[in-house]
N, C-alpha and C positions, 0 to 999 in steps of 0.2 A: 158389135161393140158389147152387147149384153153377154154373148157367149165368151168373149175374151175376158170380160170381168169375172164371169163365173169360174173360168179356168184359173185366173190369178187368185181368187178367193179360196178355191179348193187347195191349190198348192200352198198358200199361206197357212191354212188351217192344219194341213198335214205337217208342215215344217214346224209350226209352233208346238203341236202335240209331241212330235219327236224330240224337239229341244227340251220340252218340259220333262219328258220321261228320262232323257239322258241326265238332266240336271238333278232330278230326284234320285236316280240311282247313284250318281256321284256323291251326292250329299249323304245318303245312307251308308255307303261304303266307307267314306272318309270318317264319318262319325263313329262307325263300328270299330274301325282300326284304332282310332284315338282312344276309345273307351277300353278296348282290350289292352292296349299298351299301358294305359294308366292303371287299370286293375292289376296287371301283372307287376308293375313297379310298386304299387301299394302293398300287394301280398309279399313281395320280397322284403320291403322295408319292415312290415309288421313282423315277419319271421326273424329278421336280424334283431329287432328290438326285443322280441321274446327270447331269443338266444342270449342276448346280453343280460336280460333280467334273470334268466336261469343261472348264468354264471355268477352273478352277484349273490343270488340266494344260496347257491351251492357254496360259495366262499364263506357265508355266515354259518352254514351248517358244518362245514369242515372245521372252521375255527372253534366252534362250540364243542365238536367231537374230540378235539385235541386236549381238552381239559381233563384232568384226572384228579378226582377228589378235591375240587377247588376250595380254598379257604376264603370265605367272603371278606375277611378283614385285610387281606393282602392288597398292597397298592401297586404291585408290579406284575399283575397277572398276565399282561400282554407281552411281557418280555420273551417268553419261550416261543411266542407266535409271530414275532416281528418279521423274522426272515421268511416264514411261510406265507404270510398274507401279502408281503411285497412281491414275492415270486409268483403269486397267483394272479392278482390284479392290483394295480396301484392307483386307480382313479377315484378312490374314495376320498371324501373330505376329512372325515374323522372316524377313527375306530375307538371304541370305549369298552371298558369292563365296568358294568353297573352291578353292584352287589346288593343283595337283599339282607339288610342288617336288622337284628333285633335290638331292643333298647339297651340291653346289657353289653352289646358289642361296640358301642360308640367310642368308649375310651381306647379300646384296642385299635379301632379304625383310625382314630386321630394319630395314634402312635405310628401306624403304618404309613400314613400320609406324610408325617414328618420324616420318617426314615427314607422315604422315596424322594424327598426334596421338593415336594409341592409347597407353594407359598402360603396357601390358605388352609388351615387345619380345621376350621369350623364345619360342622354338619349343618347345612343351611338349605334354604329353599332354592328352587331352580332359577329364580331371579336374583339370587344373592341376598335375599331378605332373611332376617333372623327367623328361627323356627323353634317353637317350644317343644323340646325333646322329652321333657318329663311327663307329658300327658299322653305319650304314644302307647297304644295297646296292640299294635300290629307292626309287622316289618315294613321298612321303607326302602326305596331303591336309591342307592347313593353311588355316584360316579367315583371309582377308586383308581382308574388308570386310563390314559388316553394315548393315542398314537395318530399323528406325530406329536411329539412334545416340543412346544415352542412357547414364546412369551404369551401368546393368546390362549392356547389350549391348556397351559399349566394352571390357569385360574379355574378350570372346570371341576377338577376333583374336589369332592366334599359337597357338591350340590346334590340335593335329593330331587328325584324326578317323578315321584309318585303323585304329586299334585299338579304336574304339568298338564294343561288341558288336552294335549294331543298325545304325548309320550306316556303319560300315566295310564290311560285306557289301553294303549297299545301293549304295555307290559302285562296288564291284567289279562288281556286276550291271549298273549303268548303263553302264559302259564296255563290258561284254561285249555288251549289247543295243543300244548306241548310241542309246538313247531314254530318255524320262523313266521313273523308277522311284520307287515310294513305299515308305516304311519300314513296319515293324510299329508298332503304337501304343507310344508312349513319353512320358515326362515332358518337356515342352518347357522351354526356358530353363535350368532347374536340376533337381536330382533330385526336388524337391517341387513342381515346376511343374505346370500343367494337362496332362492327357493329350491328345495330339494326334498328327498325322502330319507327316512331312517328305517332300516330293517333290523329287527331285534330277534335273537334266537336264545331261548332259555337254556340254562346250564343246570343240570340236576346232579346232586351228589350221588355217588355210587350207592346202589341198594337203598335209595330213598326217593320218596315222592315230593320232597321239599326242594324248591328251586333255590340254588345258591346265588343266582344272579343272571345276567344277560350279557351276551356279546352283541354289540351294536355297530353298524356301519352306516355312515351318512354319505349320500351321493347327491351331486347336483342333478337337477331334473333334465336340463337340456341335453347332456351327453347320453342319458338313458333313453331319451326320445329320438336320438340321432337327427337333430334338427338343422345341422349346419351344412348340408349338402346343397351347394349353389346350383348344381347341374340337375337336380331332381325335377320331376314334372309337377311336384306338388309342394305345399307347405304343410307342416304338421302342427297340430294342437292337441292338448290333452283336456278332456272334459273334467272339470273340477269336481271331485267326489263330494266336496263340501257343499256345492251349490250347482245343480245341473244346468242352470242358466248361464254359468260362467265358463270360460275357456282359459287354459294356461298356454301361453305362446312365448317362444324364445326369439330374441332378435339376433342379428348377425354376430353380436359379441357373446352370445350364450346367456344373456340375462333374461330370466323368465318373469313375465308379468301376467296379471289376470285381466281379462276383458270380457264384456258381455258377448254372448254368442250371437250370430247373425239373426236379425229379426225376420228377414224376408224368407219365405219358403222357397223362393226361386234360386237361392244359393245352392249350387251343387256340392254336396259333401258326401264323402265316403267314410264309413266308420269301420274300425277293426278293434277287436277286444284282445288284450293280452293279460296273462295272469302273473302276479308278482306278490309274494308274501301273503298268500291266502286270499287275495282280493282280485277282482276283475277291474281292469283299467281300460277306458275307451279312448282310442286315438282317433282324431278327426283329420281328414285329408282334404285340403282345398286345392283344386287344380290351379296351376299358375297361368295356364292359357285356357281360353274358352274354346273348347272343341266345337261347340255349335257354331260359333262365328267362323271358324276356319272352314267347317263344312259348308256353311252358307256362301262363303266367298268362292270356294271351288265350284259349287253349284251355279253361282252367278256367272263365273267364267265359262263354264260349259254351256249354260243357257245363252250367253252372249254370242258364243261361236255359232251355236245352232241358229239363233235368230239372224246372225249376220249372213250365213249361207242362205237362209230362207229369203232374206231381204234381197240378196243378189239375184236369186232366181226370179222372185216376184218383180224385181226391177227390170229384168230383161223383157218380161211380158208387158210391164207397165210402159216401157219405152216404146213398144209398138203402138200401144193405145194412145200414148202422148202425141206421137207423130200424126195420128189420125184425128186429133181434136180439131174442131173448126176454129179458125183464126178469130172470129168474132167472140166466141165464148172465152178464149184466152184473154182477149183484151178486156172483156167485162170483169172477169175474175181479178185481173191485175189491178184495174181501177178500184174495185171494191176492197181489195187487199190493202192498197195504198191508203185509202180512206180509213180503214180500220187500224192500220199501223200508226197513222198519225194520231188517232184518238188514243190508242194504247200508250204511245210515247208521251203524249200530253198528260195522261193520267199517271203514268209512271214517274214523270218529272215532278208532278205535284206531290205524290206520296213520298218520293225520295227526299224532297226538300223538307217535308214535314218530319220525316225520321231523322234527318241530319240536324234539324233544329232541336229536336228533343235530345239527341245525343250531345250536341253542343251544350245545351243547358245542363245535362247530367254532369258532363266533364267539368264545366265551369263551377257548378255548385259543389261538386265533390272535392275538387282540388283547389278550394279557396285558400287564401293566404292564412297560414297559421294552423292548418289541419295536420293531424298526424299522418305521415306518408303511408305507413303500413295499413292503418285503418282505412284511409282514403283509397288505397289500391284495392283492398278487398271489396269495399262498397262499390267502387267504380266497375270492377269486373262483374260483380253480382248484378248491378243495374243494367249494364250493357248486355249481360247474359239474359236477363229477363226480357229486354227489348228484342234480342235475337230470337228468343223462344217464341214470342208472340208473332214476330214477322214470319217465322217458319210455319206456325199454325195458320196464319192468314194466307201464305203462299199455297199451302196444301188445300185450302178451301177456295182458292182463286179470289181471295180478298172479299169473299161474300159473308164474312163474319166468323166468330169463334165460339164454340161451346164454353159456357162458364166453367164447367168442370175441367176442361182442357187447360185452363190457366193455372190449375193447381197441380202441375207436374213436378216431380222431384228434380228434374234437370234445371228448373228455373226458380223454384221456391225452396229456401232452406227450411229444415226441420218439418218437411211436409208429412213425415210419419206421425207427428203429434197433432195433426189438424183433422178434426172431424167435420165433414162437409155435409150440409143439408140444404136442399133447394131445388127448384125445377130446373131441368136441363135446357135453359134458354140459350139462344144464339145472340151474342152482342155484336155490335158493329166494329169495324176496324179501328176507328178512333177510340171508342169506349174500351176495346180490348187492350190497346196500348196503355191507356191511363190506368186501367184496373190491374194490368200485369205489374207495372211499377209500384202501384199502391200495395198489392199483395206482398211484393218483395220487401218493401220498406217495413211493413208490419211484421213479417216473419223474421227479418234479419235483426230485429231488436227484441226478440222474445227468448233469447238463449241464456239469460243470466238470472232468471227468477227462481232462486233456490231457497230463499229464507223462510217461506211460509210453512211448507210441509216437507222440505228437503228434497223436492223433486223439481224437474223442469216444468215449465208451464204446459198445461193441456189446453189446446186451442179449439174452439168451436166456432164454425163459420156458418151463418144462415143467410139466405136471401129469399125474397118472395115478391110476388107481383100483386099489388092491391088494385082493385077496380078493373074496368074494362074500357076498351076504345081509347078515345083521346084523354080520358081521365086516369088511365092506368099509371100506377106509380111503382117504381122499383125501389125496394128497401133492402139494404145490406147491413149486416151486423157481424163484427169480428170481436170475439171475447176470449181473452187469455186468462185462464184460471191459475191459481197458485202463484200469483205475482202481485206486486205492489209498486208504488212510486219509488220506494227505497231500493227495490231489487231489480226492477226492469231497466235495461239499458236506455239511457236518455236519447230521445229522437234527435237526429242531426238537423241542422238548419234546412238542408234540402228536403229531408223527410217531413219536417213540419210544414214547409211550403206546399209540398205535394199533398199531404193529408188534408190540410185545412183550406187550400186555395186552388191548386192546379187541378186535382182530380174532380172536386165538386164543380168547378167552373167548366171543365171539359164535358161534363155530363149534364150541365145545367141544373145542378141540384145543390144540396146543403149537406154539411157533415158536422159531426161533433165527436170528441174523444174525452174520456174521463175514467177515473178509477173508482171501483166499488170496494167493498170491504175485502173481497177475495179475488178481484179480477181487474183487468184493464179492458176497456170497451171502446171500439171505434164504430160509429154508425154513419151510414151514407144513404141519402134519399134523393132520387132523381126521376124525372119523367121517363116513361118507357119509350117515348118518341125519340129522345136523344140517345138512350141506351141501345135501342135497336137500329134507328136511323134507316128507315125504309127507302128514303131517297138515295142514300149512298149505295144501298144494296141493289136497287133497280138499275142505277147507272153502271155498276160493276157487272151485273148479269147481262146487261145489254152489250157491253164491250166483249165479255167472254163468250157470247153466243157464237156457235160455229158459223163460219162464213158460207153463204149460199151463192151459187152462180147468179149473176145479174144484179147483185146488191149494189 
């Protein structure tokens, strides 16, 4: 029998090793293939974006090169170019001739605007505010012609752009470099218009170093980034040059918005740099599918097949051993198994009833009469999720307790990225873990509206410690939310108040209190370590989970 057992063990070890090697190879190959495909697709996309940007920059240079001895005060400078620019590319939002006017040229410019039929003849600021022209001692940049001309764009001529916070410095840089220059992202047309870029090319008079003006083209940002390909392997964002911590992202309708970049370093991003208007722009690519998960699934399938084959072979040998077991040992093992099974079923029934009672209480309190159904739905999902998370953690530990830090996982506690945790890594009992998990969820779910004190979300600090030793040991817990007050923090729900003030303290045999300080909201809980750890419950669980021995 010992020899047969040795043979079965040897075959099992070899089969497991071969299955592991095959799964590892399949995982690496699948991951490498996905990464190569993604990298090639990103390189192709970045090349297409660069080509598109070069075409737009070339259009600006060609348009500026078609000018011959431009007169700054003319209001129809784009008329000879209209056919050319539309034949080249037509996806610009607005083309404009921006003239550099001296103070003595203002009357002539107004006459030119009137002759061209533009409605507003005043030389004014970029926001249509009046401007003191008598005190000017240097040229200003004034819009003298636009394309296309419609009811909205006809109001732009006459506006001076040298004081514009983005376009003004762009024009100065274009004169200094004598080449095309692109602006930072800004709202086109009006303040609430689509986000885009403006490229400006200076136009110089013949045989002169003085700039007569600028040809400008405005483009929406989404088409430049080529963001609307639904079949691509990735989504595209643009790092905001004004703030490296922000990203510009386009939705399915082509509307570009700004959002914070990912905080976690685990987010897989690929960056590519393209050049446009004398600046480098960084494109970020987010894979739409998780290649690591796909590779892990494939490896799991390969490993399962290998282990299945190993199990079949070992089963054949085990069948021989099984037929040679003595009848008395089989009877003893079966009797012991039935006893253990009865104990496990009784314990399981007890714990299931407790969990169902807690869930019933959560549902009843959350969906009470008169509550907002949307808020109640979100709270109910969160509370049940918190219960599910702690049950999963208890199942992983065979119901022998949960580490305190394990209760602060992002999958169960909202806004966990704002929580700073300090305390010894103690293991709490199953009953205490369920109460604490719901307690942490209730505290975290009401900490998302405190914005009034310093203009930031609350920063949460969690501390716990154990005072004393032996039977006198005391568990102390403190939750403190900074940058919040009674006026800004979301009011606790009825269920939350009952949980914070009565259910959680009574379940742990302790006391609690909650209050506001000048800059924070504080919740404190104190309970004996005997109820937090519950060694009796742990001993009973360990006894049930002990492997069965023959003759038990």
